[in-house]
N, C-alpha and C positions, 0 to 999 in steps of 0.2 A: 068586271075585270080580272082578269089574270094575273097571275103574280107569279115569275119566273124567277130562277137561281140558277144561274150559268157558269162554268168551269171559264176562268180567264186562264189560258196556256200564256205564262211568263216563263222565259228563260232567267234564271234554275226552278224558282217557285210558279207553281200553279195557284193561283187564286182564285176567286170567285165574285161574282157581280150578283146584284138582286133588282129587278127594275116590275113595275107593271105594264101590262100589256093590253090595250081594249079587244084584241082579235088577234087568234093565230090561225093557222091552217095545214093540217099534217094526214098524212096518209100511211098506211102501214107498206105501202109498196117504197116508200122514199125514205131515205135516210138523214132527211132535212124538215126541220120545221120552220114555216113561215109566219112571221110577226109582222103585224101590220100596224103601224102608230102614224098619226096624224100629225105632220107637221107643214107650217101655215097652209093650211084649210087642205092638203093636200095628204093621200095614204101614202106613205112611204114604207115599202115590204125589208125586212132584212131575212136571211138565211143562216139558220145556224143548225149545226150538226144537233142530231137526235142524242147524241155521246156526250155531247158536252153539257145538256141540260138536266141538272141535279134536282130540278123540284119545277110541278109546272101545275098549278094548283089555282080556285077559285077560294079558297079561302084565306083569306087574309091574315085571320089570326095564327092561323098553321103557318101559314109563310114567316110571319115576323117570330114565331118560337122557331122556326129553323134557322132561319136567319141570324137568331143572336146565339145561337150555337153555333153554327158555325165560326163566325167573328171569337166569339169567346174560344175557340179552337185556335184558330190561327193568332190571336194576342200571346195564349201557350206556348204555342210553336216560335212566337217570334223571340220571348223571352229565353228559350232554350237555343237559337241561334244565335241570339247577342252573346249569351254566357258560352257558346262553342267558340264564336270568335273573338273574344278576349281572351279565353283559352289560347286558342292557335296563335293568337299576337304575342300574348307573352310567352311561348314556347319558341316562337320565330325570334323574340327579342333575346331567350336566353340563348337560343343555337347562336347567335349572331355575335353575342358577349364573349360565351367559350370560344369560339372559332378566332375571334379576336387576340383574345389571351394566349392563344396555343401561337397565332402568327407572330405577337409580340415575343412571346421565349424563342420560336425559331430563328427570328429575326436577331434576337439579344445574342443567342447563341451563336450564330455566325457570325457577329461582330468582334466577340471574343477572341483577345490574341493570344490565347493559350493551344490555340487549335492548329494543328500543324497545317501548313498551306496544301500540300496535296491532299488533303480531304474535302478540300473546296473546291 
């Protein structure tokens, strides 16, 4: 059995998946690897770009160790993303409140009766 970690290119984030595969076919001349799975007692082949393969090994323990490291990094990065999103939301809220205050002041200024009509 072989174990694979593959990049999942999603927009805007790039994530990964891990899976096991009983057989693969590779060639130095090709930029893809063919993974062969058995579904409903029939072989099914999936082509994957070599550049998307992060790890391909037959060592299950090593695979699990690396996969766990990737998951930990992904969780840490998600915490940073969540904090940045919260900061962005707060900044946008503050901006909106400030702009609304300025618009209210300007509207009040226009409504004042002591402004000469020729300035309006």
